[in-house]
Each structure stands twice: as C-alpha cells, then as structure tokens.
C-alpha positions in Angstrom: -21.8 -97.1 17.8 -20.8 -93.5 16.6 -18.7 -92.7 13.7 -16.0 -92.0 16.1 -15.9 -95.0 17.3 -16.2 -96.7 14.5 -13.0 -95.3 13.4 -10.9 -96.0 16.2 -11.7 -99.8 15.6 -10.9 -99.8 11.9 -7.9 -97.5 12.6 -6.3 -100.3 15.2 -7.2 -103.2 13.3 -5.3 -101.5 10.4 -2.6 -101.9 12.7 -2.9 -105.2 14.2 -3.5 -106.8 10.9 -0.1 -104.9 9.3 1.6 -106.6 12.5 0.1 -109.9 11.2 1.5 -109.8 7.5 4.8 -108.6 8.3 5.6 -110.3 11.3 7.7 -107.5 13.2 5.8 -105.0 15.7 8.7 -102.8 15.8 8.6 -102.3 12.0 4.9 -101.8 12.6 4.6 -99.4 15.2 7.7 -97.4 13.5 5.5 -97.3 10.6 2.5 -96.0 12.3 4.1 -93.8 15.1 2.9 -95.6 18.0 4.8 -97.0 21.3 5.0 -100.8 21.1 3.2 -101.2 24.7 0.5 -99.4 22.9 0.1 -101.4 20.2 0.2 -104.8 22.7 -2.8 -103.0 24.6 -4.3 -102.7 21.9 -4.0 -106.3 20.7 -4.6 -107.8 23.7 -7.9 -105.7 24.1 -8.9 -107.4 20.7 -8.2 -110.7 21.6 -9.8 -110.8 25.2 -13.1 -108.2 23.8 -13.1 -108.3 20.3 -13.2 -104.9 18.0 -15.7 -104.0 21.2 -12.3 -103.6 23.3 -10.6 -101.2 20.8 -13.2 -98.3 21.4 -11.8 -95.8 23.0 -13.1 -95.7 27.2 -14.2 -92.7 28.7 -11.6 -90.9 30.6 -11.8 -91.2 34.4 -13.8 -88.8 36.5 -12.2 -86.2 38.1 -11.0 -86.9 41.9 -13.3 -83.8 43.7 -11.3 -84.6 46.6 -7.8 -83.3 45.5 -9.4 -80.1 43.6 -8.8 -76.8 45.9 -11.6 -76.1 48.5 -14.3 -73.3 47.3 -13.5 -71.0 50.1 -9.5 -71.8 49.2 -10.2 -70.9 45.5 -12.6 -67.7 46.2 -9.6 -66.3 48.0 -7.1 -66.8 45.2 -9.6 -65.4 42.6 -10.9 -62.3 44.7 -6.4 -61.6 44.9 -6.2 -62.0 41.1 -8.6 -59.8 40.7 -8.3 -57.2 42.7 -4.9 -56.6 42.8 -3.6 -58.7 39.5 -1.2 -61.0 41.6 0.6 -63.8 39.4 0.3 -67.5 40.9 3.9 -67.2 42.7 2.6 -64.2 44.9 -0.8 -65.4 44.9 0.7 -68.5 46.8 3.2 -66.6 48.8 0.5 -63.8 50.2 -2.1 -66.8 51.1 0.8 -68.5 53.5 1.6 -65.1 54.8 -1.5 -63.5 55.6 -4.0 -66.3 55.8 -2.0 -69.1 57.1 -3.1 -71.3 53.7 -0.2 -73.0 51.8 -1.2 -73.3 48.2 1.9 -74.3 45.4 1.9 -71.8 42.8 1.1 -74.5 40.5 -2.2 -75.0 42.2 -3.0 -71.3 42.1 -2.1 -71.6 38.4 -4.8 -74.1 38.0 -7.7 -72.3 39.4 -6.9 -69.0 37.4 -6.7 -71.4 34.4 -10.3 -73.2 35.2 -12.2 -69.7 35.7 -10.7 -68.2 32.7 -7.9 -65.8 34.6 -5.0 -67.0 33.1 -4.4 -63.9 31.0 -4.4 -60.2 32.7 -6.8 -57.3 31.6 -5.0 -55.2 28.7 -5.2 -52.5 31.2 -3.6 -53.8 34.2 -0.2 -52.4 35.2 2.5 -55.3 34.6 5.2 -55.3 37.6 9.0 -55.2 36.4 10.3 -59.1 37.2 12.7 -58.4 39.8 15.1 -60.7 41.7 13.0 -60.8 44.8 9.5 -60.4 45.8 9.8 -57.2 48.3 6.9 -57.2 50.7 5.2 -54.2 52.1 6.2 -53.0 55.8 5.1 -50.2 57.1 7.2 -48.4 59.6 4.3 -47.3 61.8 2.7 -49.2 64.3 -1.0 -49.5 63.5 -0.8 -48.5 60.2 -2.3 -51.5 58.7 -3.5 -54.3 60.5 -4.3 -57.7 58.1 -7.3 -59.4 59.6 -8.6 -63.1 58.2 -9.6 -66.4 59.1 -8.6 -69.8 58.6 -10.9 -73.1 58.6 -9.7 -75.4 61.2 -11.1 -78.8 61.5 -10.5 -81.4 64.2 -11.8 -85.0 64.8 -13.5 -85.9 68.2 -14.0 -89.4 68.3 -14.5 -90.1 64.5 -16.7 -86.7 64.7 -15.4 -83.9 62.4 -15.9 -80.4 64.1 -14.8 -77.2 62.3 -13.6 -74.0 64.4 -12.5 -70.5 62.9 -9.2 -69.1 63.3 -9.3 -65.1 63.5 -5.9 -63.9 63.0 -4.9 -60.3 63.0 -1.3 -59.2 62.3 -0.3 -55.6 62.5 2.6 -55.2 59.4 5.0 -52.8 61.2 5.9 -54.6 64.5 4.1 -58.2 63.3 2.4 -58.3 66.7 -0.3 -60.9 66.2 -3.4 -62.1 67.5 -5.7 -64.8 67.2 -9.0 -65.8 68.3 -10.7 -69.1 67.7 -14.6 -68.8 67.0 -17.6 -71.3 66.2 -19.0 -70.0 63.5 -18.0 -67.8 60.2 -20.2 -64.4 60.1 -20.0 -60.4 60.6 -21.5 -61.1 64.3 -18.0 -62.9 65.2 -15.7 -60.8 62.9 -17.1 -57.8 64.9 -16.5 -59.3 68.5 -13.0 -60.3 67.1 -12.0 -56.7 65.7 -13.3 -55.3 69.5 -10.8 -57.6 71.3 -7.8 -56.6 68.8 -8.7 -52.8 69.2 -8.7 -53.1 72.8 -5.3 -55.1 73.6 -3.3 -53.8 70.6 -0.7 -51.5 72.6 -1.3 -48.5 70.2 -4.0 -47.1 67.8 -4.9 -48.6 64.7 -5.4 -47.0 61.4 -6.6 -49.2 58.7 -7.7 -52.4 58.9 -7.3 -54.7 55.5 -9.3 -57.9 54.9 -10.5 -60.0 52.0 -13.8 -58.7 52.1 -15.4 -62.5 52.6 -18.6 -62.6 53.6 -18.1 -62.2 57.5 -15.9 -58.9 56.4 -18.9 -57.4 54.8 -21.1 -53.5 55.5 -22.1 -54.5 59.0 -18.5 -55.2 59.7 -16.9 -51.8 58.0 -19.4 -50.1 59.6 -18.8 -51.0 63.2 -14.7 -50.7 62.5 -15.6 -47.4 60.9 -17.1 -45.8 64.4 -15.9 -43.1 66.1 -14.2 -44.9 68.9 -12.0 -46.5 66.4 
C-alpha cells in the first residue's frame, strides 16, 4: 500500500467516524464538502470490503472503439498544420470535400490529443465573421478537389473494404465518383485519368490532402504534358 492509498483511507475514515459521532450525515457532508451520495458510497464500500474498499479505484480504460479513426485524425492534423483551420472549419471542410462527418468537438479533441490546440504565433488569424464563406471559383476546371472515402461492406459476416475516389469541380460542382479495391497511387492515377477524360472542360489544378495515395508518382503523372 503506497502513501496515496493510505491518505485516501485516513481521509475517508475521518468522514465516516465524524458521521458516527454527530449522527448527522448532512452536517458531516457540509463540513467536509462532499455530497451525500459520495458519503454513502464510501460507507457502503467500507462495510463490504473494510479499509481496502476506501482506496480510490483506477479509472476505467479508454474505449478505443469510440476514438476517431486514424485516417480521419491524419486529415484533421493536416488541415490544422497546413491551413490553420479551427475545429468548426475542419468539420465543415471534412464533410464538404471528404464526405466525412466529424463534429467540431470531435475535431477539437483530436487537436488537443496531438498538442495542436493553440495556433503558431506567426499564424495569420482570420477575422471572426458571422458565416463561413466557402471558396468558389467561377472558371470551370480551375480547381478540382480529389479525395478518397473509406467504405466498409458486410458480406455474410465478412467485412469488405473499398475506397471511393471522388473529384469535385469548385465552379460547376460536377462530381465524379469511382470505387477501387485498393488505396494506393496506382488507383489514384487511374482515377485522375478517368476524370481528365470525362470532364467536359480542361482541368488546370488538382487539389488533394497529400495522403499517401497522392505522393510523388501521382504528382509527376498529373503534371505531365498531356494535362
């Protein structure tokens, strides 16, 4: 038994004995600044387990199933570090461009866990406006946003993963979607070829979140002379 556990027992025993002497639980709770429910929990634990029951139990382990998935955390961190978005803007951007729903509080917890709660000192701060004005370019093909959404299907108890590649033109809002079995640069290149050939206008710029599927080989291919 360590010193902290001994201190817990000594403090709680003092509360229980005080209530026995005064025979007034309400007075004891006011004196020690605790609730009646807390007092009864301590006394019941003492009656059942003795002094061992007065030792503070360890907190429940975190449920990792409730934690934000890793690939979503990576996107939140990227938006914070690259664009200095706050939780609300991250939430709106993720739903608009990635088709991923994450609440502003969920984005905030991700930033806190990764020590990104505060913006860098040299970051430009946006003036607080009443509404978030989204970017909208009037020239078709000027900006085409490309991203990947993770899909999971249940086939007779077997989980099957697929990857939805999506391209959205900022001006016309034309959207192209194609599903592939893998999440890599080969399929990203196939998808951008499909988009280039099917879009009714020339694409000047492709924007991505710089995920592992949009790395050097993809950029080299997209920057080729035929585009």
